[in-house]
Residue, then its C-alpha position, 0 to 999 in steps of 0.5 A: m819523192p823524198i820523205t820529210r820531217d814532218d813525215v818522221l814525226a808522224a810516223y813515230r807519233t801514230l805508230l809509237g805514241r811518241d816523238p823521235e828521240s832526238e834529231d840525229v834519228v829524225a834525220a836517219r829516217l830521211g834516208h827513206d824514198t817513201v812513207a810506206a818503206l819509213r812505216a815498215e821499219v818502224m813496225a818491224s821495231a822491238e818497241y812497236q811489236r811490245r806497244r802493238m800486242a799490249q793493245a791487242p785485243a784478247r783473242p776469243p778462244r776456240a769453242n769445244l777443247v778436248t777435255d782431260e776426260e776426253v784425253a783419257a777416253v781417247y787414249g784409252a780406246l785408240l791406244g788401250r792405256a791412260p795418257e802418259d802425262p796428266l797434263l797433256g789435257a792442257r797442252f792439247r788445249a793450248a794447240e786448241m784442239t777438239a776431241v776430233d782433233l786429238m783422235l785424228f793426232v793419235m790415229r797418225s801416231p806410229e804406236f797406234q799403227r803398229t798396235a791398236g791400228p790393225r784392231f781397227s783395220v780391214a785388209p784390202p781384197g786381194p787381187s783377182p786372177e784377172a786383175t792386172e793391178p792389185a784391188g783395193h786401196p792400198p795403205i795410206r802413208h802419211p808423208f809426215a806423221m806430225e801434228p804442227r799445232l803442238l810445235p813451234l812455228y819456224f819462220f825463215l827470215h830469208i834475207p836476200k843473197t844470204g843462200g836462202t834458195s840453198l836452205n830451202r831445198a835443205f829445209d824441203r827435206m827437214f820439214r817435207s809437206l809442211v813448208l809454206y813459201t810465200n811473200p809478206r802480202e800474201l801471208e797477211r792475205l792467208v791469215g786474214e782468210d783461213p782462221g786455221f792457217f797457224h795449225r797447218w804449217l811448221l816452217v813458213t819461208g820467204h823474205i819476211l821481216v821479223g816484224n811482219p804482223a802476220a808473223l807475229a800473230s800466231p798463237r803458237p811459240t815462234v822460232f825465227l831462223a835467218v843467214f847472215r852475210d859479210p855486209v860488203s859481200r852481200a851488197v856486191s852480190l845484190y848489185d850484180y844479181a839486180r843488173a843481171t836479173p831484168n825483172h829485179p825492181l832495181h835492174r832499170t836504176l842500177s843498169s847505168m849505175t856503177l856500185a859506187t854511184a848506186l850508193r851514192d844516188c839510189v836511196p832505195f838500193r842504199h836502204v837495202t845495203t845498209n845494216a838490213q841485214l840486222r833490220f831484216v831480222f832484228g827489226g832495227t840497226t842498233m846494238a841495244e836494238v838487237r839486244d832488246a829482239l835477242r831477248a825477246r824472241s826466238y832465233v836461230l842464226g847462222r853465217v852463209d859461210a858455214l851453213e852445214d852448221f846453222l843446219d846442225a843448229v837448226a836439226a839441234y832444236s827442232g829435232l828433225p834430222r837435217p839432209p846430208f849436204v846443202p845443193r849450192l843454189n842461185t849464188g850468182e855465178d850462173q848469171p853474171p852482168a855485162e860489167p861486174a862490180a868487181g871489174q868497176p874503176d871506182i870498186a875501192e871506193a864502193r867497198a869503202a863506203l859500205a864498210a864504213a856505213n855497215a860498221t855495226e852490222a859487221a861487227f855483229v856477223a863477226e862477233w857474235l857469229d862466229r858459230p850459230l847462236a841460238t836463243v831458243g828457250v834461253a832465259a832473258s839474261g842471255t843467249a847461247r851458242a850452238t856447239 
């Protein structure tokens, strides 16, 4: 059932504490097919996130955090030296580490394993003459000797049909065992049930909007990663993919529609193909909202036709080596629909409608993403282009 003007007013008053700016804004919001979709878009806006953060109660600090004296004692006992920086204690406390956490962190470090480690280790017994395999337990090798809580938490906002499946394989190589694949509902459940959730992962990836409350609840600095695509090409690809995939939510509806008809008559499809990438990544569809988001959050952004450059930028800002190539997966060519959009008689009409509806998004992709765009550690006055 389509939403009404009263639904829009109620959502603004409840979530933003004010009325919409104008009747044009109300009319733009009437395109949603459900109140839940309307609320989700408002909640993804930068204004709602600022309001939510201002009203959020202070998070109680974790008890028994490591002290400066304990930092000095752990470094002296395990590494045989003083901490290299007197401010390390504050950094460890900001990461909510206890003395036990710090001891485990230091014992996983290459320095401990290279120098002090042998003094605390007992070599496993050698094999007996009768044994076919060596006795004892082999040395334990940590797959990724890194403490996630001391680093930013990366979120890959996987926009459908923008090369995300291929990038996830590359991220597997970069972030190793510290990658969580999830969805919005599962993410909220995990955050609610596991108090230590935000200390376990380095990268969270999925079809997650930037305004997801669970993503924004992280006590660690967050960096949002995303890849954009020409909006017309993305919409055509999404249409073909939905028609070729029986379990896609829009499969049945789109199976009897041309692309032009779907844009005209299918509200859910029109919603996910009209400036949807901007909404997904920035929480809004105007350039003012895009600029506000770029000033407020840390991003590394790229284009689907330059995935290698995007991975270079992620590697530069994360310090993690990238894999030598990006596999091409889930491109839509493996399972084309019976009647691809490209062969439909009204495809020119559909492309023209998409270009007109996505003018803002197309301009952003063409003008702002000629090379990877990053706002990691950049002052609010500007943004940086990775070179």
